[in-house]
N, C-alpha and C positions, 0 to 999 in steps of 0.2 A: 387424607380426605377431604372430600369438598365443599366449599363453602355454599350457605345462599346466598344470594345478590340482596338488595346492598340494608347492609345496618345501620338504614338512618330508621326515627325514630318515633317515622309515619307510612310505609312505604305498604302498610294495607289499604282495599279500597279509594285510593287514588285518596289520602288524607297528608297523603309527602307535599302534594303543589299547591296543596292548603298552607303549611308553612310555612315555607320557603319562601309564597308570597306575603305572607304577613311574613317572616325576618323581612323584607327585603324594606315594607315597610316602615317598619318597626325601625331602620335603620334610618329612613330618611328622618324622617321625625325628630330623630334624635340629634340629628347634625344639623336639620331644618332650626334646630334649637341651643343650639353648640355643646352637647356636648358631648364629652365624649362616655366615650362604652364605659369608662372607670367612676364616671362625675353619676353618670347616667344607675350604671350600679347599686349603687350606695345608694338610693335616692329609690330605687321599689324594688332596695335589697335582694342583691344578686351578687356577684363576683366579675373582673374581667370578661374571665373567661366564656361562664356562665352567659354571660350577654350572646359574647360574640356566637354561639355555637344557636341563638338563639335569632340571630341574626342570618344565618348560613343557614336556617331551618332541619342544624343538625339534632334541638333541641325543644322540645316542644314550648311553647307559650300556651301557658295556662291558662283560664277566667282572670284572677286573680291578679298576674304580672300584666293581663291588658287594659285591668280596670285602678291601678297604683298608674300603667300608661297613657292610659285616658289622657290623668289631669296631669301629671308630670307634664307631657311634651303637649298641654296644650291639645287635641287632637281634635277637642268638641262633638266627644261622643262618637267617634268613627270608630276605633277601634272596639266599643261596646258593639257596634251593633253586631261586629261577629261574633261571640262570646259563644250566641246558638248553632250559629258551623263549628264552632273547636271542641264546644260540650261534643259533639257528638258527633267530629272524629277520633275525638279521641277512645270513642267507644271501640273503635272498632281497630288501633293501632296492633299493630306488631312487631316490636324492636327486635327481627335475624336475628338470630345467633348461629356458630358454627356450630354444627348438628351434635357436637364428643362436647360443646358448653354449654345443651340446652336445657337438659333435667337441670344441672342449679339452677338457671336465668330461674327456670320459672322459682323454684323454691326461696331464691335472692331475694322474687321480685312478691314474694305473699307471708317474707319471711315478719316473726314477732319478736323473736330476736338472733338478732347476730353478736359476731366475737371474733375476731384476728388479732392471729400472731406474727409477724413478721421476720424475719431477721433475716433479710437483704432488699426487701425496696419496697419502693414508701402504697400499698393496699391498693388496685382499682376504684378501690370508693370516694380514696382522698385525693385522685391525683388531679390533677390543674389540664386544661390540654395541652399549653406545652412542652408538661413531661412529658405527656402523654405518647404526644409523638414522638420524642426522640425514644424514649422508650421499645416504640414500635421501631422507628426507622431502623434499630443498631439490630435488629433482628436479625438471625441466624436460620437459612437461609436470608436474605432480602427478598423481604416483601414490597408488593413495584409501591408507586401511587393511591392506586383507587385503596389499595386496599385497607392499606393506613389508616386511610382517610375512615374509613367504615371501621375498620375498629376503637379508633379517636370515636370516633359518633356513637353508636357504643358505648361504652365507656364514663362515655361525657351523659349519657340517656342513663343508664341505671344510677346516673348519681342521685337522683329524679325522688330514690328511697328514702330522703332527709325530709326530700317536703311534702309526702303521706306523710295522710291522716286515718286513724289514728296512729303517734310514731312506735317506729318501732324501737328495742331494747336494742344499745349498737355496743361496743365494745371494741380498746382494739388497746394487742402489747405489743410495741414498738420497739426490737431493738437500738440503740440511739448511733450505729453506724450504720439506719436508717435516713439518720437526718444528717450524715455526714456529707454524706456521697453527690457531689455540684452537675448533678441530671441536669443538659439541659446547658452549665456555665451558669456565672454569681447573678443575672435578675433573677432567670426564672427559677432561680432556688431560694430567693428569696419568697419570691410569689408562694410558693412550694409551701414555705414553714409556714408564713401565713393562713393559705387556707391549712390548713394542719392545726391554728389555733385558730380558728374560727368555724371549725365542724368540731372539738372538741370542747368549745363553748356553746354549744346543741346544749337545749335543756334531758334530754333523751342523751347524748355522747358520752361515755366519759373515752377518756387519750391515755394509758402511761408507756410509762419512756425503763425499757430495763437497761440498766447504766452500765457502759465495757465491765465499769471496773467490778463488777460481781462473777463473781469465778466463775460459777454452773448454778446451772439450774436444768429442773425432768426435762427441757426437752430440748439437746445441741443441737439437731435433728432436722428436719424441714419445716419453712410455712406450713399455716393452716387455718380453718374456714371453721368455726361453730354453728349453725345458722337454726333455726327454730323455727318451722312453719308450722302456715297459719292450720290449726286442727289437726298439726301430727306431730311428731315425735323428733328430740332432735338429731340432726346428722354432726357427719364431716368433712369436710372435702378439704384437697389437695392437690397439687398437681407440680412433678417430680420433672424439667424437660419436655413441658407440653402434650405429659400424660396425669389424663387427671381422674380419679381416684375418689369418690362420692361412699363412706362408709358408713352403713344404716346401721347393721348388729347392733342393738343395745349394750354390749359388752364393751365390746373396741369404741364404741362414743365418749361410757364412759370413762375409756383411759381418756381421751386428748382431752374430753373435760375436768377430772381428776388434775392431768399436766395443767389446766391453761388454768384453774386457783389458784395454783401454787403458785404459779408464773405472779399472777395481778396480786398475790400477797407482798410476793416477795420485791417487785417492780415501783419506784417511785409513785406517788397518792399523782395525782389529775392536776391538781396546784405546783402541784416541787418539777410536775412533767411540761406543766406549765412558763416554769422560773424557768427551764433548761433550754427553753427551746426562742423565749426573748433572751433568753442570753445567747443563744447562739445569731439569733437574726443580730443581736447586736457589736458580732465580732465580724461580720459579712461587710 
């Protein structure tokens, strides 16, 4: 099935042009100040991948970021002046997803709870930009460069979910092997593990690892997500070779939720998980 064009965070109503222009302005002010993306990100509370995405116009520059950036970059109120335009544009933003994915994407965007079990790959909401790009670049059949960039932009834009207020409740159970594959090389792998630690430190997020030494658990099957949309009952979502399946039948969802609950009880605690990831970082 063909995809809609393109998957930037502000395609509709001409909003994309605004965020591209703001991104260029942000980059100019940052470089004028002599700050790297990492240094600037630390000052405004974002990672270097998020700053890169903002500067390229593929991630929305939210008003709270503009307020901090105006002060940090000595912009003299320049970035504050555009906040009304940004707020107006944000009401028109539509992230474009492939048709097969759109129902889930809509549910995810408004979910009050999200729970993820991953058995072979870092879940999309946790992936940093370079990791995501490497994942899409290795797909078969090959994706062209434009499609890869659209997919990466879409994945990064979805991560704004973590910044939403009120915050959704989020949890992960990751098989330990997910933490061991150095996708895109050691440097990117280190940054990816640091990103997992960063997200795991958020008040509304719990990340647990299922150690490889555990001989068996209730779901020696495919990865899945459980999510509770606003004003709706919990649903489950899973994919097999790119073929999506959204489970809405209450009994089917209950079975998957039951498995997830048992796995959380068997996995390392969030504190133990943090220690394990920190140990893996030290060994890299």
